[in-house]
FIVO-570749 format. One line per 10 residues: their letters; for each residue y, x, z of N, C-alpha, C, O, CB. Coordinates in Angstrom, 2 decimals. Atoms other than C-alpha are relative to their C-alpha. Glycine has a CB too. Example, Ala and Ser with C-alpha at 12.3 -4.5 7.8 and 13.67 -1.06 7.14 Angstrom:
% residues 2
as = -1.19,0.89,0.00,-4.50,12.30,7.80,1.20,0.90,0.00,1.18,1.94,0.66,0.03,-0.99,1.25; -1.19,-0.82,-0.06,-1.06,13.67,7.14,1.09,-0.77,0.73,2.20,-0.26,0.90,0.46,0.41,-1.42
***
This chain:
% residues 56
mayqisdaci = -1.18,0.83,0.00,0.00,0.00,0.00,1.25,0.88,0.00,1.25,1.98,0.56,0.00,-0.95,1.21; -1.27,-0.73,0.08,3.53,1.14,-0.68,0.71,-0.02,1.34,0.46,-0.87,2.19,0.90,-0.60,-1.08; -0.84,-0.05,-1.19,5.97,2.13,2.01,1.21,-0.90,-0.19,1.61,-1.19,-1.32,0.44,1.46,0.30; -1.25,0.75,-0.02,9.01,0.03,2.94,0.90,0.65,1.03,0.43,1.24,2.00,-0.23,-1.52,0.31; -0.95,-0.58,-0.94,12.16,1.15,4.70,0.56,-1.12,0.88,1.10,-2.11,0.39,1.14,0.75,-0.74; -0.44,1.01,-0.96,13.04,-0.79,7.84,1.51,0.07,0.23,2.20,0.94,-0.31,-0.75,0.17,1.32; -1.41,0.04,-0.35,16.44,-1.68,9.22,0.42,1.17,0.89,1.60,1.33,1.17,0.32,-1.31,0.69; -0.31,-1.19,-0.80,16.21,1.49,11.34,0.64,1.09,-0.85,1.11,2.10,-0.32,-1.26,0.53,0.67; -0.56,-0.98,0.94,17.43,3.38,8.23,1.45,0.33,0.35,2.27,-0.56,0.56,-0.09,-0.54,-1.44; -1.37,-0.45,-0.28,20.54,5.47,8.91,0.69,0.51,-1.27,1.76,1.11,-1.20,-0.02,1.10,1.06
acgacadacp = -0.55,-0.33,1.32,21.16,6.07,5.16,0.37,1.46,-0.14,1.41,1.80,-0.71,1.22,-0.85,-0.27; -0.27,-1.44,0.10,20.94,9.86,5.44,-0.47,0.60,-1.32,0.03,1.65,-1.73,-0.67,0.73,1.15; 0.48,-0.48,1.28,19.04,10.28,2.16,-1.14,0.99,0.06,-1.62,1.44,-0.98,1.11,0.62,-0.72; 1.10,-0.96,-0.14,16.34,12.57,3.54,-1.26,-0.49,-0.71,-1.97,0.30,-1.33,-0.29,0.26,1.47; 1.20,0.55,0.63,13.60,10.25,2.30,0.06,0.09,-1.51,-0.93,0.43,-2.16,-0.20,-1.45,0.43; -0.16,-0.05,1.46,14.97,10.10,-1.23,-0.20,1.42,-0.51,-0.80,1.63,-1.56,1.38,-0.53,-0.41; 0.16,-1.39,0.39,15.13,13.89,-1.39,-1.46,0.44,0.08,-1.89,1.30,-0.69,0.87,0.90,0.88; 1.40,-0.40,-0.22,11.51,14.16,-0.16,-0.98,-0.71,-0.94,-2.11,-0.24,-1.10,-0.38,-0.28,1.42; 0.93,0.80,0.82,10.01,11.56,-2.52,-0.35,0.69,-1.31,0.53,0.90,-2.15,0.61,-1.37,-0.28; 0.38,-0.68,1.25,8.00,13.30,-5.28,0.00,-0.92,-1.22,0.03,-0.45,-2.35,-1.37,0.60,0.16
agaitegdgk = 0.04,0.97,1.10,7.94,10.10,-7.37,1.39,-0.51,-0.38,1.54,-1.20,-1.38,-0.88,-1.17,0.36; -1.34,0.51,0.27,11.68,9.42,-7.22,0.07,-1.51,0.19,0.86,-2.19,-0.47,0.42,0.35,-1.41; 0.10,1.44,-0.20,10.83,5.95,-5.91,1.03,-0.56,0.98,1.09,-1.77,1.19,-1.37,-0.35,0.49; -0.92,0.45,-1.04,13.60,5.82,-3.30,1.44,0.14,-0.49,1.85,1.20,-0.96,-0.20,0.80,1.29; -1.40,0.01,0.42,17.18,4.86,-4.10,0.87,-0.60,1.10,0.38,-1.29,1.99,0.16,-0.80,-1.31; -0.94,0.53,-0.98,20.27,4.02,-2.11,0.25,-1.47,-0.29,0.58,-1.85,-1.41,1.33,0.78,-0.02; -0.25,1.42,0.13,20.60,0.31,-1.50,1.27,-0.39,0.73,2.16,0.43,0.93,-1.19,-0.80,0.53; -1.17,0.53,-0.70,23.12,-1.85,0.30,-0.14,0.24,1.50,-0.70,-0.60,2.21,0.19,-1.51,-0.30; 0.04,-0.33,-1.41,23.43,-0.16,3.69,-1.23,0.75,0.45,-1.25,1.29,1.55,0.10,-1.22,0.77; 1.19,-0.78,-0.29,19.97,1.42,3.59,-0.70,0.34,-1.30,-0.41,-0.24,-2.35,-0.95,-0.78,0.95
yvidadacld = 0.76,-0.39,1.18,17.60,3.09,1.18,-1.14,-0.97,-0.24,-1.62,-1.61,0.70,-0.53,1.44,0.14; 1.09,0.90,0.36,14.92,1.11,-0.67,-1.04,0.76,-0.81,-0.72,1.71,-1.52,0.53,-1.22,-0.78; 1.11,-0.62,0.72,11.53,2.04,-2.09,-0.50,-0.95,-1.07,-0.76,-2.12,-0.80,-1.14,0.38,0.97; 0.59,0.76,1.10,10.31,0.83,-5.49,-1.51,0.02,0.22,-2.15,1.06,0.02,0.41,0.60,-1.42; 1.43,0.07,-0.33,6.80,-0.35,-4.55,-0.88,0.38,-1.18,-1.97,0.92,-0.98,-0.35,-1.39,0.47; 0.80,-0.32,1.18,5.56,0.08,-8.12,-0.05,1.50,-0.27,-1.01,1.99,-0.85,0.54,-0.72,-1.22; -0.05,-1.44,0.24,6.59,3.74,-8.21,-0.51,0.81,1.20,-0.82,2.00,1.05,1.43,0.41,-0.31; 0.42,-0.69,-1.23,5.57,4.61,-4.62,-1.43,0.51,-0.14,-2.33,-0.22,-0.55,0.12,-0.94,1.22; 1.33,-0.62,0.05,2.61,7.02,-4.46,-0.76,-0.16,1.31,-1.93,0.24,1.39,0.14,1.47,-0.34; 0.60,0.18,-1.32,1.87,6.11,-0.82,-0.40,1.35,0.60,-1.43,1.46,1.26,-1.22,-0.92,-0.10
cgacadtcpa = 0.31,-1.35,-0.47,1.99,9.82,0.02,0.49,0.27,1.41,-0.03,1.16,2.09,0.59,1.02,-0.94; -0.52,-0.16,-1.35,4.00,9.50,3.24,1.05,1.07,0.16,1.49,1.34,1.28,-1.10,0.29,0.89; -1.02,-1.05,-0.09,6.50,12.25,2.41,1.29,-0.55,0.60,1.97,0.14,1.36,0.28,0.60,-1.38; -1.23,0.61,-0.53,9.36,9.87,3.19,-0.09,-0.19,1.51,0.86,0.10,2.24,0.26,-1.35,-0.68; 0.19,0.23,-1.43,7.94,8.96,6.60,0.00,1.30,0.78,0.50,1.36,1.90,-1.31,-0.76,0.25; 0.05,-1.30,-0.66,7.33,12.61,7.45,1.38,0.62,0.14,1.60,1.43,1.05,-0.91,0.94,-0.76; -1.32,-0.61,0.04,10.96,13.49,6.67,1.07,-0.78,0.75,2.05,-0.20,1.21,0.42,0.17,-1.43; -1.04,0.87,-0.56,12.90,10.54,8.10,0.23,0.24,1.49,-0.70,0.15,2.28,-0.38,-1.45,-0.23; -0.30,-0.20,-1.42,14.68,11.28,11.40,0.02,-1.30,0.80,-0.05,-1.27,2.03,1.33,0.69,0.14; -0.05,1.30,-0.69,14.86,7.54,12.20,-1.33,-0.75,-0.04,-1.44,-1.86,0.49,1.07,-0.86,-0.63
eapqqa = 1.31,0.64,0.16,11.20,6.75,11.38,0.09,-1.37,-0.68,-0.64,-2.29,-0.33,-0.66,-0.14,1.36; -0.22,1.27,0.68,12.41,4.00,9.04,-1.07,-0.34,-1.04,-1.43,-1.51,-1.14,1.33,0.02,-0.66; 1.05,0.37,0.96,9.77,4.25,6.26,-1.31,-0.34,0.72,-1.81,0.44,1.53,-0.23,1.15,-1.00; 1.24,0.48,-0.61,6.70,2.27,7.28,-0.92,-0.50,-1.10,-0.45,-1.00,-2.12,0.26,-1.11,1.05; 0.93,0.55,0.97,3.54,1.36,5.41,0.04,-1.51,0.04,0.04,-2.12,1.11,-1.42,0.51,0.26; -0.07,1.47,0.10,3.69,-2.20,4.18,-1.35,-0.63,0.23,-1.48,-1.85,0.18,0.55,-0.42,-1.37
***
């Protein structure tokens, strides 16, 4: 299953920089993950200081 970014997101961009698929983009107040492009690798969750990316 793809990851989703929770409301805990602090919009720092660390997850987007870590994503090897380029599936994470800046949204309205927080980053969002394109579920179709997500590789489910967990790189975003490993990098996020707020623990916002969670498996859906």
